[in-house]
C-alpha positions as CSV (number, residue, x, y, z in Angstrom):
1,M,-16.6,12.5,-0.3
2,R,-16.4,14.7,-3.3
3,P,-17.9,13.4,-6.5
4,L,-15.5,13.3,-9.5
5,A,-16.9,13.3,-13.0
6,G,-20.1,11.8,-11.7
7,R,-18.3,8.7,-10.3
8,A,-18.1,7.6,-6.7
9,L,-14.7,8.0,-5.1
10,L,-13.1,5.5,-2.7
11,A,-12.3,7.0,0.6
12,A,-8.9,8.7,1.1
13,L,-6.3,6.2,2.0
14,L,-4.4,6.3,5.2
15,S,-0.9,5.1,4.9
16,L,2.1,4.7,7.2
17,A,5.6,4.6,5.8
18,V,8.3,3.8,8.4
19,T,11.2,3.2,6.0
20,G,11.9,1.6,2.7
21,V,11.7,-2.1,2.2
22,A,15.0,-3.3,0.8
23,V,17.7,-5.8,1.3
24,P,21.0,-4.1,2.2
25,P,23.7,-5.1,-0.3
26,N,26.3,-5.8,2.4
27,A,24.1,-8.1,4.4
28,S,25.6,-11.5,4.9
29,A,23.7,-14.7,4.2
30,A,22.9,-17.0,7.0
31,V,24.2,-20.1,5.2
32,G,27.3,-18.9,3.5
33,Q,25.9,-17.9,0.1
34,V,23.4,-15.1,-0.9
35,P,20.3,-16.9,-2.2
36,A,18.3,-15.8,-5.2
37,P,15.5,-13.5,-4.0
38,R,12.3,-15.5,-3.4
39,H,10.2,-12.7,-1.9
40,G,9.2,-9.5,-3.7
41,L,10.0,-6.3,-1.8
42,G,10.1,-2.8,-3.3
43,A,8.7,0.0,-1.1
44,I,10.7,3.1,-1.5
45,P,10.5,5.4,1.5
46,P,9.4,9.0,1.4
47,S,12.4,11.4,1.5
48,A,10.9,13.8,4.0
49,R,10.4,13.0,7.7
50,V,6.8,13.2,8.9
51,E,6.2,13.5,12.7
52,A,3.6,11.3,14.3
53,S,2.9,14.1,16.8
54,A,1.8,16.4,14.0
55,F,-0.7,13.8,12.8
56,L,-2.1,13.4,16.3
57,A,-2.3,17.2,16.8
58,G,-4.2,17.5,13.5
59,Q,-6.9,15.1,14.9
60,G,-7.9,17.7,17.4
61,R,-11.4,17.1,18.8
62,L,-11.8,14.2,16.5
63,R,-9.5,12.0,18.6
64,M,-11.3,9.4,20.6
65,A,-10.6,7.3,23.6
66,L,-8.8,4.3,22.2
67,P,-10.5,0.9,22.7
68,T,-8.6,-2.1,24.1
69,S,-8.5,-3.8,20.7
70,V,-9.5,-3.3,17.1
71,D,-10.0,-5.8,14.3
72,L,-10.7,-4.7,10.7
73,S,-9.9,-8.0,9.2
74,Q,-13.5,-9.0,8.5
75,N,-13.5,-6.4,5.7
76,A,-10.0,-7.1,4.4
77,P,-9.6,-8.7,0.9
78,A,-8.2,-12.2,0.7
79,I,-4.5,-12.4,1.1
80,G,-2.7,-12.3,-2.3
81,D,0.8,-13.2,-3.5
82,Q,3.0,-10.6,-5.3
83,G,5.6,-13.3,-6.1
84,Q,9.1,-12.1,-6.8
85,V,7.9,-8.8,-8.3
86,G,8.7,-5.7,-6.3
87,S,5.1,-4.5,-6.2
88,C,4.5,-4.6,-2.4
89,A,3.4,-1.0,-2.1
90,P,0.7,-1.3,-4.8
91,W,-0.4,-4.5,-3.3
92,A,-0.7,-3.0,0.2
93,I,-2.4,0.2,-1.0
94,G,-4.2,-0.6,-4.2
95,Y,-5.2,-4.2,-3.5
96,G,-5.4,-4.2,0.3
97,I,-6.6,-0.8,1.5
98,L,-8.8,0.0,-1.5
99,G,-10.2,-3.6,-1.2
100,Y,-11.1,-2.8,2.4
101,Y,-12.9,0.5,1.4
102,A,-14.6,-1.2,-1.5
103,R,-16.3,-3.5,1.1
104,T,-17.1,-0.8,3.7
105,Q,-18.4,2.0,1.5
106,P,-19.5,-0.1,-0.5
107,H,-17.9,0.4,-3.9
108,A,-18.2,-2.4,-6.6
109,G,-15.2,-3.6,-8.5
110,A,-12.8,-5.3,-6.0
111,P,-10.5,-7.1,-6.0
112,F,-8.2,-4.7,-7.8
113,A,-5.1,-5.6,-9.8
114,A,-2.0,-4.3,-8.0
115,L,0.2,-4.7,-11.1
116,S,-2.0,-2.3,-13.1
117,L,-1.0,0.3,-10.6
118,Y,2.6,-0.8,-10.3
119,N,3.2,-0.8,-14.0
120,I,2.0,2.9,-14.3
121,V,4.6,4.1,-11.7
122,N,7.6,1.8,-12.1
123,G,9.0,3.2,-15.4
124,G,9.1,-0.2,-17.0
125,V,11.7,-1.4,-14.4
126,D,11.0,-3.8,-11.5
127,G,12.7,-1.5,-9.0
128,G,9.9,-0.8,-6.5
129,S,7.7,2.2,-6.1
130,R,7.0,5.2,-3.9
131,S,3.7,5.7,-2.2
132,T,3.5,9.3,-3.3
133,D,3.6,8.1,-7.0
134,I,1.0,5.5,-6.2
135,Y,-1.4,8.1,-4.7
136,A,-0.9,10.4,-7.7
137,A,-1.7,7.5,-10.1
138,L,-4.8,6.5,-8.0
139,Q,-6.1,10.1,-8.1
140,G,-5.6,10.6,-11.8
141,K,-5.9,7.1,-13.4
142,G,-7.3,4.8,-10.8
143,I,-6.8,1.1,-10.6
144,V,-8.0,-1.8,-12.8
145,E,-10.3,-4.5,-11.6
146,Q,-8.6,-7.8,-11.3
147,A,-11.3,-9.4,-13.4
148,V,-10.6,-6.9,-16.2
149,W,-6.7,-7.0,-16.1
150,T,-5.4,-9.3,-18.8
151,H,-1.7,-9.5,-18.0
152,G,0.2,-12.1,-16.1
153,P,1.2,-12.0,-12.4
154,A,4.9,-11.4,-13.2
155,D,4.3,-8.8,-16.0
156,Y,5.7,-5.6,-14.6
157,R,5.9,-3.8,-18.0
158,S,2.5,-3.9,-19.7
159,Q,0.5,-0.7,-19.5
160,P,-3.3,-0.8,-19.2
161,S,-5.1,-1.2,-22.5
162,S,-7.7,1.4,-23.5
163,T,-10.4,-0.9,-22.1
164,E,-8.5,-1.4,-18.8
165,A,-7.7,2.3,-18.5
166,A,-11.4,3.1,-18.9
167,N,-12.2,0.6,-16.2
168,A,-9.6,2.1,-13.8
169,L,-11.2,5.5,-14.0
170,K,-14.1,4.1,-12.1
171,H,-11.8,3.4,-9.2
172,R,-10.0,6.7,-8.4
173,T,-9.4,7.9,-4.9
174,S,-9.0,11.3,-3.3
175,G,-5.5,10.4,-2.0
176,G,-4.0,9.4,1.3
177,S,-2.4,10.7,4.5
178,Y,0.8,9.8,6.2
179,L,0.7,9.0,9.9
180,F,4.4,9.3,10.1
181,S,7.6,8.7,8.3
182,G,11.0,8.1,9.9
183,Q,12.4,6.1,12.7
184,N,12.5,6.5,16.5
185,Q,9.1,8.1,17.0
186,G,8.1,5.8,19.9
187,T,4.8,6.2,21.6
188,A,3.5,8.9,19.3
189,A,3.9,6.6,16.3
190,M,2.1,3.7,18.1
191,T,-0.7,6.0,19.1
192,A,-1.1,7.3,15.6
193,I,-1.5,3.8,14.3
194,E,-4.0,2.9,17.0
195,T,-5.9,6.1,16.4
196,A,-6.3,5.4,12.7
197,L,-7.4,1.8,13.2
198,A,-9.9,2.8,15.9
199,A,-11.5,5.1,13.4
200,G,-11.9,2.2,11.0
201,K,-9.1,3.3,8.7
202,P,-6.6,0.6,7.6
203,V,-2.9,1.3,7.7
204,A,-0.1,0.2,5.3
205,I,3.2,-0.2,7.0
206,G,6.7,-0.2,5.4
207,I,9.5,-1.8,7.3
208,P,13.2,-2.7,6.6
209,I,13.8,-6.2,5.4
210,Y,17.2,-7.9,5.7
211,M,18.8,-11.0,4.1
212,P,17.6,-13.6,6.6
213,F,14.1,-12.9,5.4
214,E,15.1,-14.9,2.3
215,Y,15.5,-18.0,4.4
216,L,12.0,-18.0,5.9
217,N,10.0,-21.1,5.2
218,A,7.0,-22.9,6.6
219,T,8.9,-24.2,9.6
């Protein structure tokens, strides 16, 4: 990894975007009425299609024989809860993937505050975020440690204070790579995911969510 201003960098993130996470406005409710949203969504898909075959070709001689199974969960951070805020992408990338690399590098500071990243890129509106914007923010500004972040779990407007911004600079990353973006990529997409996981690189996945998702409960 390349040093940046004398600080250790977290490893490059490896992310997969299939399509945006959204509730179609014309979706019909399962019980007659559209419920108030209970689950935060918010991933906005990349506009350009990325072919999984291109990612695999770029691996070249680095590609390995895939094992029968891979489990990276032992280094994953504890499961968090974004609530109703549309901050799923910062949670997946900033909290989840960076939390993984913080353990495996190692790099002190995790867990990280997903909202500190979301609030930088959302323009003051709880309308979701793009992974490209998240990567740019992580490269330039970093992410605040949860222990340092002073704002509430539903506060999607507050920007990092000077103290929090200084803390975030300790946790910048060199960016991320897309395995693929776009539907109907079949075996190549599956192999791309498996190849990344086999190399010890966690993957963030964006999928479409429809109205019945709002009716999920413990049963």
